C-alpha positions as CSV (number, residue, x, y, z in Angstrom):
1,X,138.7,63.1,105.2
2,X,140.3,66.3,106.9
3,X,143.6,65.4,105.1
4,X,142.2,65.1,101.7
5,X,140.8,68.7,101.9
6,X,144.1,70.3,103.1
7,X,146.4,68.3,100.4
8,X,147.8,70.1,97.6
9,X,146.7,69.8,94.4
10,X,147.4,71.4,90.8
11,X,145.1,72.5,88.2
12,X,145.4,73.8,84.5
13,X,142.4,76.1,83.5
14,X,142.1,77.7,79.8
15,X,139.6,80.8,79.8
16,X,138.2,81.4,76.4
17,X,136.1,84.6,75.5
18,X,137.0,88.1,75.6
19,X,140.0,87.8,77.9
20,X,143.3,89.7,76.6
21,X,143.6,93.3,76.5
22,X,141.0,93.5,79.7
23,X,142.9,93.2,82.6
24,X,142.4,89.5,83.0
25,X,145.7,88.4,84.1
26,X,145.7,91.0,86.8
27,X,142.4,90.0,87.9
28,X,143.7,86.4,88.1
29,X,147.1,87.5,90.1
30,X,145.0,89.6,92.6
31,X,142.2,86.6,93.0
32,X,145.2,83.9,93.6
33,X,146.9,86.2,96.1
34,X,143.8,86.6,97.9
35,X,143.0,82.8,98.1
36,X,146.6,82.0,98.8
37,X,147.4,80.0,95.5
38,X,150.7,79.4,93.8
39,X,151.1,79.4,90.2
40,X,151.0,81.3,87.2
41,X,149.0,83.1,84.5
42,X,149.7,84.0,80.8
43,X,148.3,84.8,77.6
44,X,148.2,82.3,74.8
45,X,148.6,83.0,71.2
46,X,144.9,81.6,70.5
47,X,143.6,84.6,72.6
48,X,142.9,82.1,75.5
49,X,144.2,82.9,78.9
50,X,146.1,79.9,80.6
51,X,146.3,79.3,84.5
52,X,148.3,77.0,86.4
53,X,147.1,76.9,89.8
54,X,148.3,74.8,93.0
55,X,146.4,74.8,96.6
56,X,143.8,73.0,98.2
57,X,140.5,71.7,96.5
58,X,138.6,74.6,98.2
59,X,141.2,77.1,97.1
60,X,141.0,75.8,93.7
61,X,137.3,75.8,93.5
62,X,137.2,79.3,94.9
63,X,139.5,80.5,92.1
64,X,137.5,78.7,89.3
65,X,134.5,80.1,90.6
66,X,136.0,83.8,90.2
67,X,137.5,83.0,86.9
68,X,134.1,81.9,85.3
69,X,133.1,85.9,86.4
70,X,136.2,87.7,85.5
71,X,136.8,91.5,85.5
72,X,134.0,93.7,84.4
73,X,135.5,94.5,80.7
74,X,136.1,90.6,80.2
75,X,133.5,88.0,78.4
76,X,133.7,84.7,79.7
77,X,132.7,81.9,77.4
78,X,134.2,78.8,79.0
79,X,136.5,77.7,81.4
80,X,138.2,74.5,80.6
81,X,139.9,72.8,83.7
82,X,142.3,69.8,83.8
83,X,144.3,68.2,86.3
84,X,148.1,69.0,87.0
85,X,150.9,67.9,88.6
86,X,152.0,70.1,91.7
87,X,155.4,71.8,91.3
88,X,157.5,71.4,94.4
89,X,158.4,74.4,96.1
90,X,155.9,76.8,94.1
91,X,154.9,79.3,96.9
92,X,154.1,82.7,94.8
93,X,151.7,83.5,91.9
94,X,152.9,85.4,88.9
95,X,151.8,86.7,85.6
96,X,154.2,85.2,82.9
97,X,154.6,87.0,79.4
98,X,154.1,90.2,78.0
């Protein structure tokens, strides 16, 4: 069971609500660094924010929890989560796009 907890997994999280123009991507980047998660965050044209994150099940559960709260100026309506394939060699977290 301990090995299952340590295995690297990946998730795609799609955040809906008032999440653009409120510092949400910087919030996600900071939380990912704190949790030592690799991946990226970007704004989508449909006003959602997309996050690709990989780490342990526990790390990703922590990020999911923090994304549901968001930064003070944001309003989170929904966080849709789906499985993704881990990316070999991905070791940092970055903001993508403008």
